[in-house]
Every structure is written in structure tokens, then in C-alpha cells.
C-alpha positions in Angstrom: -80.3 60.5 36.7 -83.6 61.3 35.0 -84.3 65.0 34.7 -87.2 66.4 36.6 -90.3 67.5 34.9 -89.6 71.2 35.6 -86.1 70.8 34.2 -87.4 69.2 31.0 -90.1 71.8 30.6 -87.6 74.5 30.9 -85.3 72.9 28.3 -88.3 72.5 26.0 -89.4 76.1 26.5 -85.9 77.3 25.5 -86.2 75.3 22.3 -89.6 76.6 21.4 -88.4 80.2 22.0 -85.7 79.8 19.3 -88.2 81.1 16.7 -91.9 81.6 16.4 -92.0 78.6 14.0 -90.8 75.1 14.5 -90.1 73.5 11.1 -92.0 70.2 10.7 -90.2 68.1 8.2 -90.8 64.8 6.6 -87.6 63.4 5.0 -87.6 60.5 2.5 -83.9 60.6 1.8 -81.5 60.9 4.7 -78.9 62.3 2.3 -81.0 65.5 2.1 -81.2 65.9 5.8 -78.1 68.0 6.5 -78.5 70.4 3.5 -82.2 70.8 4.3 -81.5 71.6 7.9 -78.6 73.9 7.0 -81.0 75.8 4.7 -83.5 76.2 7.6 -80.7 77.4 9.9 -79.5 79.9 7.3 -83.0 81.4 7.3 -83.1 81.7 11.1 -85.1 78.6 12.0 -83.2 76.6 14.6 -85.9 74.2 15.9 -86.5 71.4 13.4 -89.0 68.5 14.0 -88.3 65.5 11.8 -91.4 63.3 11.7 -91.0 59.6 12.2 -93.1 58.8 9.2 -90.5 57.5 6.9 -87.8 54.8 7.0 -85.2 57.6 6.6 -86.3 59.7 9.6 -84.0 58.3 12.3 -81.0 58.4 10.0 -81.9 62.0 9.2 -82.1 63.0 12.8 -78.8 61.2 13.5 -77.1 63.1 10.6 -78.4 66.5 11.6 -77.4 65.9 15.3 -73.9 64.9 14.3 -73.2 67.6 11.7 -75.2 70.6 12.8 -75.0 70.7 16.5 -76.4 74.3 16.5 -79.7 72.9 15.4 -82.3 71.9 18.0 -83.3 68.7 16.2 -86.4 66.9 17.4 -88.4 63.8 16.6 -92.1 64.2 15.7 -94.9 61.7 15.4 -93.6 59.9 18.4 -96.5 57.5 19.2 -94.9 54.8 21.3 -92.2 54.2 24.0 -90.1 52.5 21.2 -90.3 55.7 19.2 -89.2 57.8 22.2 -86.2 55.5 22.8 -85.2 55.5 19.2 -85.4 59.3 19.1 -83.0 59.5 22.1 -80.6 57.1 20.5 -80.6 59.1 17.2 -79.6 62.2 19.1 -82.9 64.1 19.2 -83.0 67.0 21.6 -86.8 66.9 22.0 -89.8 64.8 21.0 -93.3 65.7 19.8 -96.5 63.6 19.8 -99.9 64.1 18.2 -101.5 62.9 21.4 -100.7 61.2 24.7 -101.3 57.7 25.9 -100.7 56.0 29.2 -97.7 54.2 27.7 -96.2 57.4 26.3 -96.8 59.2 29.6 -95.0 56.5 31.5 -92.1 56.4 29.1 -91.7 60.2 29.1 -91.8 60.3 32.9 -88.6 58.2 33.0 -86.9 59.7 30.0 -84.5 62.6 30.1 -85.8 63.9 26.7 -88.1 66.9 26.8 -91.5 65.9 25.4 -94.3 68.0 23.8 -97.5 65.9 24.1 -100.5 66.6 22.0 -104.0 67.7 23.1 -107.1 68.6 21.1 -109.6 69.2 23.9 -109.9 71.0 27.2 -110.0 67.7 29.1 -106.9 66.4 27.4 -105.1 69.7 28.1 -106.1 69.7 31.8 -105.1 66.0 32.2 -101.6 66.8 30.8 -101.3 70.0 32.9 -102.0 67.9 36.0 -98.9 65.9 35.2 -96.8 69.0 34.9 -97.0 69.6 31.1 -97.5 73.3 30.8 -96.3 73.2 27.2 -98.4 71.2 24.8 -99.0 70.6 21.1 -102.4 71.6 19.9 -103.2 69.2 17.1 -104.8 69.1 14.6 -105.0 72.8 15.0 -107.3 73.9 12.2 -109.5 70.9 12.3 -109.8 71.0 16.1 -111.2 74.6 16.1 -108.2 76.8 15.2 -107.6 80.2 16.5 -111.1 80.6 18.1 -110.8 77.4 20.0 -107.4 78.2 21.4 -108.5 81.7 22.3 -111.4 80.2 24.3 -108.9 78.1 26.3 -106.7 81.0 27.3 -109.1 82.2 30.0 -109.7 79.0 32.0 -106.3 77.5 31.3 -103.8 80.4 31.4 -101.0 78.2 32.7 -100.8 76.2 29.5 -99.0 77.4 26.4 -99.5 75.6 23.1 -97.6 74.9 19.9 -100.5 74.6 17.4 -99.7 72.3 14.4 -101.8 71.0 11.6 -103.2 73.2 8.8 -100.8 76.1 9.8 -99.7 78.2 6.8 -97.9 81.4 6.4 -101.3 83.1 5.8 -102.7 82.1 9.2 -99.6 81.7 11.4 -99.7 85.2 12.7 -103.3 84.9 13.9 -102.1 82.0 16.1 -99.0 83.8 17.3 -101.0 86.8 18.5 -102.8 84.6 21.1 -101.5 84.8 24.6 -101.4 81.1 25.1 -99.4 80.3 22.0 -95.6 79.8 22.4 -94.9 79.1 18.7 -96.5 77.2 15.7 -95.4 74.1 13.9 -95.3 74.4 10.2 -94.5 72.2 7.2 -94.9 75.0 4.7 -91.2 75.8 5.0 -90.1 72.6 3.3 -92.5 71.9 0.3 -91.9 68.5 -1.2 -91.2 69.9 -4.6 -88.4 72.2 -3.3 -86.8 69.3 -1.3 -86.9 67.0 -4.3 -85.3 69.7 -6.4 -82.7 70.4 -3.7 -83.6 74.1 -4.0 -82.1 75.1 -0.7 -82.0 78.8 -1.4 -85.8 78.8 -1.8 -86.2 76.9 1.5 -83.9 79.5 3.2 -86.1 82.2 1.9 -89.2 80.6 3.3 -87.4 80.0 6.6 -86.4 83.7 6.7 -90.0 84.8 6.2 -91.1 82.4 8.9 -88.4 83.6 11.3 -89.7 87.1 10.9 -93.1 86.2 12.3 -93.3 87.2 15.9 -95.7 86.3 18.6 
């Protein structure tokens, strides 16, 4: 039986509450997936979004889901119903999209997987809220207006909470987290390409620990 929208939103909210930062990760080599995820877990980051931007992404999700069941592993850059189905098959616990199309909305409605759709304008946010999505990704956060724009949405749309992603760095993350309509932020700064290529897992754990210490 397909989970109801309130059930899926509740499950998604529990994932987003695991830490103030969701790690946004792009993985080129699936062999690095488990040690990378373990480094993030060791630093206190339990929600990990693997973007579907590389051929290794689904294998990476599959490996993390199998070996690190304590991780809330998600699929990011979900832009089609095919992506959503593939994410479920790989073992993802949630899915994230940069926007929302009619096809994605239809697929998500019949899927049991919690989905975080993207919005960049007030109209998009309202349209998603009308469908029951009180949790939304704000993307691209910095380019779309950043902290000031999100603050302006808090008054007229208090029922919506956002996970801003795009241009978020350790230097500006706290400014977002202080907003009343921000549940968490998505950040790729926890897993710099150079550290991943060097397999410097202790350094990634240190970055994750600092991110986990950020509180809304």
C-alpha cells in the first residue's frame, strides 16, 4: 500500500532532523561510497544525499544502504520518474529534486519514498504546499535570493519549511539555520573532491563534526 502524504512528510521530517546539515555528495567511484559515508557518520552527519550525476551514483547508494543501515541515504538530482524508481530499487530512504514537474509529482504521489521537491519562487512553493508538501528544497539558494528571500517567505508561508541548497558554505550556513522556516541546509562542502580523491576520511570526519555542531 502506498504511504499517505502525511506519513511520507513525517518520515522525511525525521530524516531532516538528524542534523542541521544534509551532506550532498557526488561520487565518481562506488568503491569510495562506504568509507565516505562512514566518515560522515563518524562526524555526526547521518543524512546523506548522493546526487544522481555520475554513473556510480546508484551503486554508491546501494552499497551504503547495504553496509551502513544507520545512515539515512538519499538520492539527489532526481529529475524523472525513472530516477525515482531507480532510487527506490537502490535502497534510498528519501529522494531530492531541484524542482518539480507534473511527471515527478505524479510519480511521487504513488511512490512510498519520501520526496523533497525543489522550489525557487513563492508561486512554486505555494503550488507544492497545495499538494501537501510542507517540506521543500529551496534551490539554488544563494542564486535565488539567499537568506533575505527565505526570510521574506516566512511571513506569508509559515507552514512551509525549507532545506536550502546551492551555494551553502560553512561560512553562511548558520545564517540560514537561524531562519524560522529553515529545517536544515544541504551542503557539499563536507566532501571536497580533493579529500575524496585522497581518501582522507579523517579530514572529512572533521568537516562533518563541525557541520553537525551547527544548530538551527
